[in-house]
C-alpha positions, 0 to 999 in steps of 0.5 A: 499499499502506498504512503501517499493519499491514491490521488497524489500517488497518480500524480507522482506515478504520473511524471514518473513515466514522463522524460524530463521535457515532458515532464516541464510541461506538465507543470508549466501546465500544473502552474496554469492550473492553480488558480483553478484552487484559489478560494471563492469570494464566498468561501467560509474556511474553519482556518486561513493562513495568509502571509509572505514569509522569507522562503517565498517570494510573495504572500501566499494563503492556505485557506483549509476546510474540515468535515468532520461529518466524513472522517476528517477530509479536508479541502485545501484553497491556497491563494498566490501572490502574483510573484510566486514563482512557477514551481511553486504554482506546479506544486500548489495545483499538485498538493490540492489535487492530491490532497483534498479529499484526504483525512487529516492525519493523513495530511501530518503523514505525508513525506515530503520525499515524492517531490524529485519524483514529481519535479525531477532532480535537478529542479530539487536542487535548484529551487530545494526551498521553493518545492517543499514550501507549500506542503510545509504549510499545507501541514502547518495549517492541519496541525493549527486546526486539529490542536485547536480542535483538541484545545476546544474539546479539552476546554 
């Protein structure tokens, strides 16, 4: 059994079958699709974390909704400032597509070792901080949400 959610595992397997050129083209396609994962104006979220970190060229907003009635399944929306790099945009779309519908605890357990399998070792080397940034922010949002819920239940 895979260590990754099924949707993310499918994306990883697809990228692994591609040549370097095809991989880069697909990454650009995913980057272009990142806008589809932005929050709509009327959406309500359980957690919103919008900030500019030192590791990123512009503001990134992570929006999390957790469906407690459906076993803590998560849905992420991500907003990206205009200066956010193409690779970060691509990873945003990949992670939203690959993690939405996953249980909150399982998101925390996703190892980051899949990233080179998607972007290739060379891009990981060149952009090491960028490729892991969004996954770290998504995991942090889930952790904060779960900690707040535990505190509320205990309080």
